[in-house]
N, C-alpha and C positions, 0 to 999 in steps of 0.2 A: 642319482635318486631315492635310494633306499635311508640316507641318511635324511634328507630333505623329508619324506615320511613322517619320518620319527620325532623329528624336530615342532613339525604341523600338528603331527597327530599329539604331542604335549601338550605344545598351545593351545590346543582346542577342548581339552581337558582340563587343564589350570582355567581356564575361559570359564566352561561350563560348571565347575567346583565354585568361583567364584560367582556364578552368577545365581545359582542357587539360595545366593544368601541375599537376594534384592525378595526371596517369597518369603521371610521370615515372617512371623505371626507376631505382630505388637503388643501384644498380653504376656511374651516371653522377655520377661523383664534380663532373665541372663546374657541376651543377645539385643539389647533394646539401643544399646550402643548405636550398632550398625543399620539396626531399623529408622533410627533417627538422621543417618546421615548417608544412608546408599541405598535409600528404596526408591522405586519407578516409580514417579506419578501416574502415568498411563495403566488401567489396566489391559488394555488393550496391544500397548507395546511390550508389557509381559508375557501376554500368549503370543504375539510373533515372535519374542524373544527362545519360549520353549517353543515354539513348532519350526523354527531355523536348528536350532541346536538338536533336535528328531532329527530332520532331514539331514544337516551333516553328519551327523552319528550315525546313521543308516549308510550314505556313501561311503565314508570313513571303512566302516566294516564291510560292505560287499568289495570296496578296493581289496583291503586288505587281503579276503578270503581269493580274491581271482589272483593275487598277484602269486600267492603261496598254489593254487592249483599250476600257476603256469611257471611254478618254480625261481619266481624273481625271489622269494624268501625263504628262505629256509626254518626248522624249527626253533632253532635259537631265537631268530629274529620273532617268529610268533612268540615264543615265550617271555622276549622283552616286551614286546604291545601289552599283555598281559599283565603281566609284572606292574608297569605304566599303571596302565587303567586304576587295578586295584590302588596304588601308592597316590593318585591324586583325587581320585574320587571317593577316597574312603573320608578324607577332611569334608566333602559335599554336606549343606545341612539338608537332612533327610525326609523333611516333611513339605518336600512340592510338591510331590501328586498324590502322598497319601499320608496320615498320621498315625495309623500303625501303631508303628514305634514307641507314640507314647501310650499308646493301650496296653505294649508288651512291659513299659516300664514302670505302669500301674500297675499292673497285673504283680509283678514283682515285688512291688511296694506294700501290697496290703498283705501280700503271703510273707514277707521277711522282714517287714518291719513293726505294720501294725499286727502283724500274726493270726491273721485271719485266714478265711478259706476262700479262696477269691473266686471258685466256685459256686459261690453262695450269697457273697456279700461282692456288691458294685463298689467301685472307687468313690463315687458320686456319694456315698455313703459318709464321707470324711470330711465333714464341715471343714472350712478352711485350708483344705489340701491344695498346695499350688497348682498342681499339674490339673486340677478340674479347667485353670482358666482357659487352655487352648488346647483342652481334649477334644477332640468332636464326638465320642460314644463312651462316656462317665459313665451310661447307662446301663452298663454290659459288663455281664460277670466272665470269668475266662473264658473264652472261645477253645482255646487250644488243649492238648495232652497234659499230661500230666510232668511228660519226660521235658517237654518245652519247659513246662514251669522252673524243674530243676536245672536246666541248663541256665536260666534266667537268673539262678543264683550268683554264675560266678561272673558276670561283669556286673549285678548290683551292689555286692560285697567290696569286688576291685575299686569301682566308683565312688567307696566310702561318704557316701551322703551328697554328693558333687553332683548336681544335675546334671551339666556337659560333659562331664568327665563317664560317667554312667550311662549315656544318652549315644556317645561316640565308640564305647566299650559293646553297646548290644549290635553297633554294627561290624566289628571286628569279630565278635561274636557269630555271625552268617557269615561273612566273607568269607572267616575259616571253613566253613563248611561248605562254600561256594569252591577253593581251592580242592576240596574233598571231593568233591562230583565231580569236578574235571580230571582229577586222579582216578576214579574208577571211570570214567566214561573211557578214556585213554587205556586204562587195563581190560576192558571188555571189547573194545573195537580195535586199539591199537595200534588205531591212526589218528595221528595229531589234526586232522583237519579238522576231524569230529569235536576235536577237542576245542580246537577255534570257532568253529560251527558255534557253539552255546559259548563260550568263554567272551566271546566281544557281540555277541548279538545286545545290541541297545535296550531289547527289553529285560533281559538277562541281568546285562549292567544297574541298569536304572531302580528293578525294581530286588535289587540282592544290594549293590555293594553301595547304591547312594538311600534308597529306602528302606531298609532292612528288611524285610520280609522273611519268614521266616519257613518259605516253601522250599526255599535249599538247605535247608539243614533236612527236612523230611526228603527232599530228594539225594541228599549226597546220602543220606545212613540207605535209603532204598535200596541204592544204585550198589550200594557196599552189600547187602542182604543176597540182591542180583546176582555177584561176579560167585559169592561163596555157595549159593546153589548150586550154581552151572560148574562149580567143581566138586560138586557131590559133599562141600561141607554141610549137611543139613538143617546140624543142631545150632551152628555159628548165622546160617544163613536164617533161620526162623528165627533167630531172638534178634537180628538185624531188624529180620522185615517188621516184627510185634512192637520195635521201639520208634519204627516208623511211622509206624500208625498211631504211637501213642505222642508224635508230637503234632502231626493234624491229621486226621482221619482219614483224607482221600485214599492215600492206599489202603486202608480197609475193603475197599472194594475191589480189591484185584487178588483177595483171598481164594476164589474161585481161580481165576485163570492162572495164579502164581503155584497153588499144589500142585494142580493138575495134570501144569506141563512141567512143573520140577518132575515128576512122579514120571512121567512118560518119555523127558530125558534120558533121565534116571538107566530107562530100559532101551535105551537107545532107538527109539521110534521116531524121533523127530530130532529134528538138528536147531541149533541155537538159533539160526533166525525168524524161524519159524515161530519161537517163544517170545522174540523179542516184539516180531509183528503182532501177535495177540495182546501182547502186555501195551502196546501202542496205542492199539483199539481200546483197552481196555480204560486207560486214560485221558485219549480225546473224548469217550464217551463218558464220563465222569466232569470231564470239562464241561462236557455241553448239560450235564444233567443238574449243574453247578447253578443254572440260571431259574430254576425253580424254587431253590431256597433263596437268594436271594436275587443274585444278578452276576455277568460274569466279571472277572476284575481280571486286567491284564498280567496280574502277577501270575495267575493259573497256568497259563503258559508253562510256568516250570513244570509242571505236570507232564508232558504230555513231550518238550522242547528235546530233553536231552535223549527222549527212546528215538525221535526221529533222527538223531545226529548218529546213532548205531545201527540203527538197522532202515534207515531211507535211505531210499535214491537221490539223485539229483534233483529230479523232477516235484520227490516232495520235499524237499530239503528249500527247494526255492517257494512253491508252495507256504513253506514254514516261514519262512520269511517276510513275504509278504503280510501274510497273516500277525507276525507277530507287531510290526509295522502300525497295521491296522488297531488292533487291539490300544498301542500306546494310544494313538488317536481318540481311544474311547475319553479320555481324560476334559477333550477340548470343548462339548458341548457343554458341560457344566460348567468351565471355564469362563465361559464366552455368556450362558446365558444366567450362571448364578444360581441355578436351579435342578433338584433332582428331578421335577417332575414335568407339567407340559409335553414340549416336543421331546425334549433332552432325553427319555428314554429311547426314543423312534429312532433318532439322529444317531445314538449310541449301538441298535443294532444294525443298521444302514454299512455307518461307518465299518462295522465287525465281518459284517456276512456278503455285502452288495459287490465289492471287490472278486472275493474268492467265487461269489456264484459265477459273475462275469468269466473269469478264467475260465473255471466249469464248464461253462454255456459254449467257451470258444475253444476247448479241445474237444469238445463232446463233437461241434460241428466241423471241425478240422478233419477228424476220424471217420463222421460220414460220410463227407468231402472226398475223403482220400480214398474211401471204398465204392463211391459213386465213381467217381474217376480210371479207377481201376479196370469196374467192371464196363465203360466204355471201351477202355484201351483193350481189352482183350480181343 
């Protein structure tokens, strides 16, 4: 059975990677041949394909976790599943769900080719720039921290001006930090199930290995800082924490929690589990507050999901899995209606929170009914 599962999972990953090229923007001349020969004609067929991929991916994910808990597969098998996921999906076309990776490349180009300040100068100001043909946000200055900008120098320079090589090197950069994040999840939890819980979660895989979002970079460095803080290496922990803030500013809001509880921990007045729990609450709060800035994006789940992995119990983990599935479904209202206005925001809100709300209502009613039954049986 194990061999069959590896084969089926590998076939699925290769099929997923291939199907991503059905979604190439026609303006991307670098992949125009594929667009002309392998495009799906029906818009609804594309949506059905993506939805099917998402459902199958979550089924594989849940089945692998189930087998690991039942000891039907071991840690070595789990590592093989992670390696397969990375190797097969690193070659997937990154702009199926989000075009952010093009913004990363464009910002690096503004800084390192045009020698302009990307925090002041927008890509759209460079008339004739090839990236403008398929960017969805060329009228924005750099949105991320200076450390992220410095890191983008590596794939940009190694790409040597070749768009496709540069694009996929950005994915490689993010994937390296995805691996670093998994390493520190294991170091903090000493539990490989926690690693699998994050590593194979379809949201994490899609938003990191496929789409190349830099949230994995921020969280990898944050987890490294947490690891060293909890070992009383305050200077190294503080330095890494500052670096995580300068990747993407979300962890900045954890400064009070991070500093207060790390100090209390050093005084031996609180254990590691309570610190992790409060950090989890802090990240969930930041995640929810992001809706006031613009909207909640699926990849923001990377802010709290690794903390669920090392501090959550089984119930919290199951709720997190459901929530990540709902977050990935947020893409579909726009795909179907082709507008960010009208009913689209309300459909996204309903898809994201209604299933979770119904679960909480069910659990609350179950608890109340249990208390009533206990009272009458006395």
